[in-house]
C-alpha positions in Angstrom: 0.3 0.1 0.0 0.8 3.7 -0.8 3.4 5.4 2.1 1.0 7.6 2.8 -2.4 5.4 3.1 -4.3 5.3 6.3 -2.5 8.8 7.5 -5.9 11.1 5.9 -8.9 9.3 5.5 -12.3 10.6 6.4 -14.8 8.0 5.4 -15.9 4.1 6.3 -14.9 1.2 6.1 -16.8 0.3 3.4 -15.2 2.1 0.8 -11.3 0.9 2.3 -11.7 -1.7 -0.9 -12.0 0.5 -3.3 -9.6 3.4 -2.2 -7.2 0.5 -1.8 -8.1 -0.7 -5.6 -7.5 2.7 -6.1 -4.5 3.4 -5.0 -3.2 0.4 -6.5 -3.8 1.4 -9.7 -2.3 5.3 -9.4 1.0 3.7 -8.0 1.3 1.8 -11.1 1.3 4.8 -13.5 3.3 6.9 -10.7 4.9 5.2 -7.7 5.8 8.5 -5.9 2.6 10.1 -6.1 1.3 12.1 -2.8 -1.9 11.4 -1.2 -3.5 14.5 0.8 -6.7 13.7 1.6 -9.4 11.0 1.1 -12.9 11.7 2.1 -16.5 11.2 1.7 -18.1 14.6 -0.1 -22.0 15.2 -0.4 -22.1 10.7 -0.5 -19.2 10.2 -3.1 -15.3 9.5 -2.4 -13.2 12.5 -2.7 -9.8 11.3 -3.6 -7.1 14.2 -3.1 -3.3 13.8 -4.9 -0.6 15.0 -6.5 2.2 14.1 -9.0 4.9 15.7 -10.2 4.5 15.0 -13.3 1.6 16.3 -15.2 1.5 13.4 -17.8 0.7 11.4 -15.6 -1.4 13.6 -13.2 -4.1 13.9 -16.2 -3.6 9.3 -16.7 -4.5 9.6 -13.3 -7.3 11.9 -13.1 -9.3 9.9 -15.3 -8.7 6.8 -13.2 -9.8 8.5 -9.7 -13.1 10.2 -11.9 -13.7 6.0 -12.7 -13.2 5.2 -8.3 -15.0 8.3 -7.2 -18.1 7.6 -10.0 -18.6 3.8 -8.1 -18.1 4.9 -5.0 -21.9 6.0 -5.5 -22.8 2.3 -5.9 -21.1 1.0 -2.8 -21.8 1.9 1.3 -19.4 3.7 2.4 -20.2 2.3 6.5 -20.7 -2.0 4.7 -18.7 -2.1 1.5 -22.4 -3.7 0.1 -24.8 -2.2 -3.1 -25.5 1.4 -1.9 -27.4 4.9 -2.7 -27.3 8.0 -2.0 -29.3 8.8 1.1 -29.7 11.8 2.8 -30.8 12.2 6.5 -33.4 14.8 8.6 -30.5 17.3 8.9 -29.5 17.4 5.0 -26.1 15.1 5.4 -25.8 12.7 2.2 -24.1 9.5 2.5 -24.1 6.0 0.0 -25.8 3.8 1.9 -27.4 0.5 2.3 -30.7 0.6 2.5 -31.0 -2.1 5.1 -27.9 -1.1 6.7 -28.9 2.8 7.2 -29.6 4.7 10.2 -33.6 5.4 10.8 -33.1 9.1 10.0 -31.6 8.2 6.6 -34.0 8.0 3.5 -33.1 7.2 0.3 -32.7 10.1 -2.5 -34.7 9.1 -5.7 -33.7 12.8 -8.0 -30.2 13.9 -7.6 -31.6 17.5 -7.7 -32.6 17.4 -4.3 -29.3 18.3 -3.5 -30.5 21.7 -4.4 -33.4 21.3 -1.5 
C-alpha cells in the first residue's frame, strides 16, 4: 500500500477496498504520487492527490474519476451495494438501505441536492 495510506482517510470502512484498488492503480502509473486527503463528500468518495509529472497526473485523474463514480453505488459503511441517501439534517451519504440509520432516506432525484 502507498506510504501515505491511512494517515488522512475520512470515510467509512466500506470504501476501503475501493481506496486500496484505486491506490494500486495510481501507484502503477506513478509510484511516488502523494495523497493529500481521502474523504466522503456529498455521498461520494473524494480523493485528493498529486503527481510531480503532469502527464501522469492527467492519466491518474481519469482513474480517480472512475473510482469516485463507483463509490456512489457502494455503501460507505459496509461495502455492500448502496445508494445516495439524505438524513433529516441534510447530510448526504451512500449507504445500504437495510443498514442505514433510520433518519436516512433514499434520494430518488439528484436535484434534491439543491433543496
